[in-house]
N, C-alpha and C positions, 0 to 999 in steps of 0.2 A: 321483099316487102319490109318496110321500116317498122320497127317495134313501136307499138302505141305508147304515147307519153302519158304517164299517170297525172292525175290532177294534183297540183301543188297545194298543200294545205297551209293555212296560217300557223304560225308558231302558237302552241298552247299557252294558257295563262302562266303556267309555272316556269316558262322560259322568257317571259317578256322583259324582265329587267332585274337589276341587282337588289332592288328594295321590295319587301313584301308589301303588296297593295291589294286593292279590291280584286285584281285579276288572279291572285294566287289561289292555288287549290287548297281547300280547307276540309275540315271534318265533314261538313255537309256534302261536299262533292263526293267523298269516298263512301259515305253512307248511301248516297244515291246510286253509286256504282254497285254496291252490295245489293241493294233492293231490286235493281233492275236486272243485274246479270248474275247474281248469286255467286257462282263459282267461276272466278276469272281464269283465263288461260294459263296463267303462271302457276296455278295450283296443280302440281303434278302428282298423280296418284301413286306413281312408282318412284318418286324422288327425282332430283335433278341429275341428269346424266353426267354433266361436266363435273359437278361437285363429287359425285361418287366415283368417277374415273380417278380424280385426284386422291380421294381417300384410299381407294383400293390399290392404285399404282404407286403411291408414294407414302402418304401419312401413316396408314395402318401398318406398313412394313417397318417403319422406323420409330414409332412411338415407344418411349422408354419407360412408361409408367402405366399403372393400372388404369383402364379406361374410366372407371368410376371416379378417378381423380382428375380426369381430363374434362375441362369445362368449356362448353360451347355457348356463345351468345348469338342470338338470331334477331337482329333489329327489324322492326316492321315485318313480323313473321307471318302474318295471315294465319292460315291453318296448314302450313307447309308439312307435307308428309315426311320430309327430311328430318324434322324434329323427332317424330316418332321412331324413325329408323335409327337415328343416333341414340336415342333413349334406349331402345331395345338392345343395341350393341353394348350398352353399359355406360355411355357418356352421361354427364350431368348437363342438362340443357336449360337455358334461360332465354325466353323470348319476350318481345314487347310488341303489342299490336293495338292500334287505336279503335278498331271495330270489335266490340264485345262479342258479336255473333260468331266471329271466326273462332275465338277461343272457346266459347261454349260448345260450338259444333265439334271442335277438335277433340275435346275430352269426351263428348258424347259418342263420337264415331269410334273411339278406342276404348269404350266401356270403362272409363276411369271416373271415379267420383272425387273431384278435387276438394281440398280444403280452401275456402274462400275467405280472404282477409282484406284489409284496406290499409293503404298508406296515403300520405299526403305528398304531392310533388312540389316542385319549387314555385309553382304558380298558386299553391294553396288548394289545389283540386284533389278530390279523392280518386284514387286509382285502385281498382280491384286487383288483387293478387290471387292467382289460382295455382295451387301447389298439389302435386300428385301425392298419394299416400306415403311413398317412400322418400319424398323430398328431392328427388333427382330431376324433376321436371317442374319448372316454375314459369308461368306466363302472366304478364302484366297487361291489363286492358287500359291503356292510356297513351298519352302523347310522349313518344320517345324523347323529343327535344326538351321536354320539361322534367325529365328524370335525371338524377345525378347518380354517380357511382355509389353514394351513400344510401340510395334508395334500393339498390339491388342486393340480393342475398349473397352475392359473390363480388368481390372488389375487382378481380382480374380474371381474364379468360385466356385459355390456351388457343382457342379458335374463335374467330368471328366469321360467321357465315352470312354475308350480305347477298341475298337471293333476289336482287333487283331493287332493294330499298333506295339506293343512291339514285337510281334512274327515274324515280317518281317524286323526288324531293323538289320543292320550290328552289329555284336557283339561289335565292337569298339564304337558304338554309344549309347549303352544301358544306360550307367551311365549318359551321358550327357542328354539323353532324360528324364531319371528319375529325374534328378536335375531340368531341365526346367519345366516339367509338374507339379512336386510337388510344385514348387514355385507359380504356378497359382491357387492352391487350397486354399480356405479359411480354417481357423483353424478347424472348425467343419464340413468341407465338406466331401464328399464321393467320392472315386476314384474307379470306376468300371472297373476291369481288366478282359477282356475276352481272354482266351488262349486255346490252344490245348495241350493235354498230350498224348503221345504215345511212343512206343519203337522206338528210332531214328535209330535203325539198319534196320528197315523196310521202313522208309521214311525219306528222307533227308531234305525236305522242299524246299522253304518256303510254309506255315508258319513253324516256328521252334517248336520243343517240348519245352514247357515252363511250369515248375511246380512251386510249392510254394517255393522250395529251390532256384530256379533260381531268382524268384522275390525278395526273401530276400537279395540276393547279391546286387541288385541295389536299392531296396526300403527299406530294413530292418532297416536302420538307420533313416528313416524318418517316416515310417508308420507301423501300426499293420496290418497284412495280414490274412484274414480269408476266408475260402471257403464258398460260399453261396450255390451253387448247381452245379451239373454236369449232362451231358447227354452223354451216350455212343452212338457212331455213328450207332450201330446196330438198335437203337431206334430213331435215329435223323431224323427230317423232311427233312433235306437236304442230306440224306445218298447217294442217287444216284448221285447228283451233285458232292459231295465230292469224291466219288469213281472215277469219271472221271479224277480227278487230283491225283489219286493214294494214297490218304490218307487212311490208313488201317482201317478196321472195328473195331479194338480194341481201336481206339483212343477215347478220351473223350473231349468234349468241356466243359470248366469249367469257372465259373464266381467267381472271388475273389473280396471281398470287402476290400478296403484299407482305413484306416483312420489314421490321425496324432495321434501319441502316446501322451497320456496325460502327 
């Protein structure tokens, strides 16, 4: 018996073209997602398996300085449990998230009372800055693409952990995002890029289908890009949650390791 053919979805607004227009996803869209679905599937209570496989199998075995001196940047961080796990290990962690509720919930869930301050981004908008009592965990509630290195408490990071941020960007924002985040990485740093790969005829996103070829277009002139490991969704611990959002079983979650070219 032939396998049933899935319904082909139209491409989502964020993939329609190279210019940002009325079809692009904006803050209102993401606030609606938060209000309707609260905790999205990519918020993993036990951390991201692929990232922690890399940390345990490679990075933590070879790190040559105190973890408190090792700085991690998490763009479009949501309330990812990975941040807390890294923080508890001793890393200094900085994240940026446009939805305030995610940040407020993150600190509440972990019984931390942050110091809250304000900065101005390059669009002249106020951005709330939440800082843990010991100063090793700092989360900004604002638009990443309107922040600069001067706005952050740390100019350069040893690790950038992109836990799907690139896959939900508007197409027109990808190159700017790549330029901004790459400038934040120290020369011998590691950029961990977590993406999903699937046949876009069967799922329109977000998240978008992002493979190595796509990453090369935005990061190829800056970084060497190598696949670390992948998990097919048929064997994925989050399979049922992802199916609720129509992500097809043939999809792979992939972790790419990106480093500056020598």
